Each structure stands twice: as C-alpha cells, then as structure tokens.
C-alpha positions, 0 to 999 in steps of 0.5 A: 500500500503506498504510503504518503507524506504529510506534505504530499497529503496536503498538496494533494487535497489543495490541489483538488479543491483548486481544481474543482474550484476551477472548473465551478468558476469556468463554468459561471464564466462560460455561461456569463459569456453566453448571456452577454452574447445573447443579449448582444443578438437580442439587440442587434435582432431588435435593431434588425426590425427597425431596419425592415420598417425603415427601409419600407418607408423609404420604399415609400418615399422613392416610389412617391418621388424617385431620387438617386439620394433615396436610392443610396440610402436604401441601399445604405441600409441595405447593406448595414442590414446584412452586415447585422444579419451575418454577425447574428449568423456567425457571431463576433467574439469581441464584443461579444456576440453569439447565438444560443446552441439551441437547434430551434434558434439555429433553425430560425436564423436559416429561416430568416436568412433564407427569407431575407435572400430568397424573398425580401432582398429581390422584392425591394431590388424589383421595386427599385429597378421598376421603372413604372410608378403604378408597377412600383405602387402594386409590388410596394403594396405586396411588399408590406404584408411580407415584411410584417411576416419576416419582422414577426420572425425577427421577434420569434428569433428574439423570443428565443434568444430571450428564452435561452438566456433566462435559461442561461441565467438560471443555470448561472445561479446554480453555478454560484449557489454550488461555489458557495456550497463548495466553500462552506463544504470545502472548508469545513472538510478542509479543517477536518482534515487538517485537524486529523493530519496536523492538528491531533499529532501536534497536540499529542506531541505537545501532550508528550512533550508535557508528560516528559517535562514532569520527568514522565519519561514512560511516555510514548507516542503512537508511531503508525503512520509513514508521514512526518508526525510519524517520524516525529513520533518515532523520533520522540519515542527513541529520545524518550527511550535514551532519556530513560536510559539516561535518567535509570543510569545517571548516578552510575555515569556520573560516578564514573565521570567522577572517577574519571575526573578525579583519575585525571585530576591525579595525573595532572597534580602528579604531572605537575609536582614531578614538572616543579621537582624537576625544575630544581637544581638537584643534580642528575642522579638525586633527580632520578632517584626521587623521580623514580621514587615518586612514579613508584608509588603514583603507578602503584608498581613493585620495583623501578630503575632510570637507566641513561645512555653512556656517551658513545649511545651504545650502553645503558647504565642504571643510575637510579634503583628502587626495590630490585634485587643486587642480583638484577643490578649486578646483572643489568648494570650496562644493558646493550641499546637494542637489547631486550625490551628495554634496549629496544625502547631505548633505540626506537624512542617508544614507550612500551608495555609487557605482560609476561604471563602471554606469549613473549617470545619475541624479546629475552627477559633476562633477570625480570621473570627471576626476581618475580615481575609479571609485567613491566613498562618502558619509558622513553627519556627523550629531549630534543628528539634524542633518547637519553635513557629510559625509565622502567616500572615492574609489577607484581601482577600482570597489567597492561597501562592504558594509553592515558597513563603511558601518555602521561609517562611520557610527559614525564620522560620528556620533563625529565630528558629535558632537566637531564640535559639542562644539567648537563649544560650547566656543567658543560658552562661551568666546565668552559668558565673555569676552563676559561678563567685558568686560560686567562689566569695562565696568560697573566701568571705567563706574561708577568710571573713566568717571566720574571721567575725566568729572569731571577733563574738566569741571575741565579746561574750568574750569581753562583757562576761569580761566586765560584769564581770569587767575583764578589763585585759581579756578584753583588751586582747580580744580587742586586737585580735578583733583588729587583726581580723578586720585587718586580715579581711580588708587584705582579702578584699583587697585581694580578690579586687586584686584577682577579678580585676587581668586582665592579658592582654598581659604580659605572664606568667613569667612576671605576677608571677613576678609582683605578688611577688613583690606586695606579698613581699611589702605587707607581708615583707615575702622574695620572690624568683623567678627563670626561667629555659627554654623558656617559651611558650605563653600560651592562656591568660584564662591560665595565668589568671587561674594559677595567681589566682592559684599562688595569692591563694597559696601565701595567704595560706603562708601569713595566715597560713604558718608563713613563712619567705621566699618563692621561685617561681621556672618555669621550662619549658624543654618540658613541663612547670611546676611553683613550689611554696615552703615555709619554714613554718610551714606545715601541714598534707597533707594527713588529711587536703587537703580534700573537706573541705578545700574551698581554696585548691578545689577553686585551683583544679577548676582552675586547671581543667579548663585549663587541668593543674595539681596541686599536694601539698606536706607538713608535720608539720614542713617541709613547704609546696610545690605546683607543677602546671603542665600546659598544653602545645603544639608546637602551642597554639592557640591564 
C-alpha cells in the first residue's frame, strides 16, 4: 500500500480543491459569456426590425418621388442590414456576440436568412429597378405584408434568444449557489482533514512533551502513520528511550565521570609535582632517584630503575633503582642498546608495556622473571628528539598500562630528559667558565710572573758562577738584580690579585676608571690625569668589568715597559663612547711587537672581543703609546 508524506497529502487536497473551484468558476464564466453574447444578439435582432420598417418607409418615399439620394440611402440600409444579419449568423467574439447553440434558434436564423435572401431582398431590388410608378406601387403593396411576416420571424428569434438567456441565467445562479456550497463544504472538509492530519498529531506531541517535562519518561506516542508526524513520533519515542536510560543510569554515569575526573586530576597533580620538582637544581642521579620513587608510588609499581645512555650511545647504565635485587643490579648494570625490551625502547624511542604471562617470545627477559615480575613498562627519556635513557616500572601482577597513563609517563620522561639536558648544559657551562678563567690566569702568569722567574733563574746561575770564581763585586751586582726581580715579581703578584679581585658592582665606568687611576698613581708614583666629555651611558656590569681589566692591563704595561712619567686617560662620549689611554714613555714598534706572541695584548683583544668592543694600539719608538677602546653602545642597554 502506497504511503504519502504529510506535504504530499496537503498538496493533493489543495490541488483537488483548486481544480474543483477552477471548474466551477470557469463554468460561471462560460455561462456569463453566453449571457453577454445572447444580450448582444437580442439587441442586434431588435435593431433589424427597425431597419426592416425603415427600408419599407424609404421605398414608399422612393415610389412617390424617385431620387438617387433616397436610392443610395436604401442601398446603404440594405448593406448595413445584411452585415448585422451576418454577425448574428456567425457571431462576433470581440463584442462578444453569439446566438445560443440551440437547434431551434439555429433553424429560426436559417429561416430569416432564407427569407431575406430569397424573398425580401429580391422584392426591394425589383421595386428599385422598375421604371413605372404604378408597378412600383403594386409591388410595394405586396411587399408590406411580407415585411410584417419577416419582422414577426425576427421577433420569434428574439423570443427564442431571450428564453435561452433565461435558462442560462438560471444555470448561472445554480453554479453560484454551487460555488457557495463548495466553499462551505470544502472549508469544513479541509478543517476536518487538517485537524486529523496536523492538529491532532501536534496536540499528541505537545502532550507527550509536557508529560516528559514532568519526568514521566515512560510516555510514548503512536507512530503508526508513515508521514512526517510519524517520523516525529518515532524520534520522540527514541529520545524518550534514551532519556529513560540516561535517567536510570545517571547515578552510575556520574560516578564513572567523577572517577574519571579524579584520575585525571591525580595525573595532572602528579605531572605538576614532577615538573615542579624537575625544575629544581638537584644533580642528575639524586633527581632520577627521587623521581623514580614518586613514579613507583604513583603507578603502584613494585620496583623500578632509571637507565641513562652512555656518551657513546651504546650502553644503558642504571643510575637509580628502587626495590630491585642486588643480583638484578649486578646483571643489568649495563645493558646494550637494542637488547631486550629496554634496549629496544632506548633504540626506537617508543614506550612499551609487556605482560610476561602472555606469549612473549620476541624478546629475552633476562633477570625480570627471576625477580618475580609479571609485567614491565619501559618509558623513554627524551630531549630534543634524542633518547637519553629510559624509565622501567616493574609490576608484581600482569598489567598493561592504559594509553592515558602511558602519555603521562611519556610527559614525565620528556620533563626528566629536559632536566638532565639542562644539568649537562650547566655542567658544561661551568667547565667552560673554569677553563676560560684558568686560561686567562695562565696567560696572566705567563706574561708576568713566569717571565720574571725565568729572569731570576738566569741571574741565580750567574750569581753562582760569580761566587765560584770569587768575583764579589759582580756577585753583589747580580744579587741586586735578583732583589729587583723579586720585588718586580712581588708587584706582579699583587697586581694580579687586584685584577682577579676586581668587582665593579653598581659603579659606572667613569667612577671605576677614576678609582683605578688613583690606585695606579699611589702605587707607582706616575702622574695620572683623567678627563671626561659628554654623558656616559649606563653600560652593563660585564662590559664595565672587561673594560676595567683592559685599562688595568694597559696601566700595567705602562708601569713595566713604558718608563713614562705621566699617563693621560680620556673618556669621550659623543654618540659613541671611546676610552683613550696615552703615556709619554719610550714607545715601541707597533707594527712588529703587537703580534699574537705578545700575551698581554692578546688578552686585551680577547676581552674587547667579549663585549663587541674595538681595540686599537698606536706606538712608535720614542713617541709614547696610545691605546683606544671603542665601546659598543645602544640607546637602551639591558640591565
């Protein structure tokens, strides 16, 4: 059996009602058109009676007094009479004009046509064509009763048309009454049908929704129909089933969700605690040991170990453990990367879980089963896509960790890897700093004390030779030179101590230079002057410290080599900041003696390079020495 949707039913009913109404209205329009055509026919037929009498009157005038004007008038009337008669016979849709489709009317019209063409018109033509008045009068006398009979036939045609119009009027009223009845009956019928198809299902659906709003989840709607309301009822019933199931299992679902949220909160709390702990400055092995303890407790594991990859990337070494036996530690203290489950995780960087109770022939188990472990989790320790080691958690029962716990452990492994990498970077930075300071200290010692000790060694040998030869005077001179060398070495040591203890603190460059010149003048007796022009910017403390080391090294060279009586220091700040140091000493050949072999100058250049400064040296024999240090400066220098 065919089923129709609600839209199809409504469309079909409205279309049927429209077709019936269209037929009824079309019928009334057709009858109205017939009435209008019949009324025009009655009017034209009545005018033909008048024209018949008018032609007879004009014929009488023409017989009494013949004239061409009257004749033309008669002929015009005849032509008009025939045209109107032809319109009556054939109809005129534009007016509209039409005779009823009755056979009697059609027969009467044919009778009038035959009478006009066969009798009336020939009589008129004979009267007009006759040349004798007496004959015309005789024919006119015969014409008059014939015209009366013709007019009677016209009257009979008019009566027939009027009767047909009366019947059409009655039919029109019948159609109008039918339209009113159709409107009333159709409206009542459509209201009833719409009530059955729309209102009743909507009320049923509303009642069901109201009952469901009162927590009556057992309500169900009839879904027998296969239209849209049937689909709505089916969807409502399905929704009611789901709501009833949800309401019934709500408490259980809430408990499950609460448990899930609690687990998530516990995992997030643990991850937060681990991340906060890993941000501390604890060393690598204590860091791994404490973290392992936290993870064993968190994951309810029995034992655990942390393994780190050696420098060559070939061995996994245990750096932290909890609970495992000494035999386990002894046997797996070093594990080759790629060997066993742990080695594969370290090689591939993918976390894995293994249940020893299931078939596990792919990987050897080593000491795991002998210690009674039933399952193990291996989590890589990663940093910058590099595997640094792994975390092993051993369980006393068969257990496969869910994906959420695996992700948590992987996050911990990444945090631990970053912490370990940071510890290594800090250690390397400290080593580089110590190495750099040692290198600078060695350069300073080589450039000062080492040269003095070498000179003293030579003088001691000469002194011994003089004493062996009994040359007391030469020995005393050598002894005086040794004393001067010892004093110079002592001064160098004191100067080095001053260098390595220098702490600029919050002092600016101008204050630091003034203080250094005062100490230099007090220690050496060499006159030192200082001038400053422009506004000195706020340099970072590291820049000030390195600049002061360069100034002190330059003053040391003046003291030891220049034989100068005065030193001028100028600080010029005019867009860029430049420090000039000039002495009036003996000078030297700058083109030959400022190469890499001169350790002091090399140290000064290294210090200038550290702060992106530019160091230049100008000197010539007998013309003193000038050192220029151009310091980097920006409008805003970070503190």
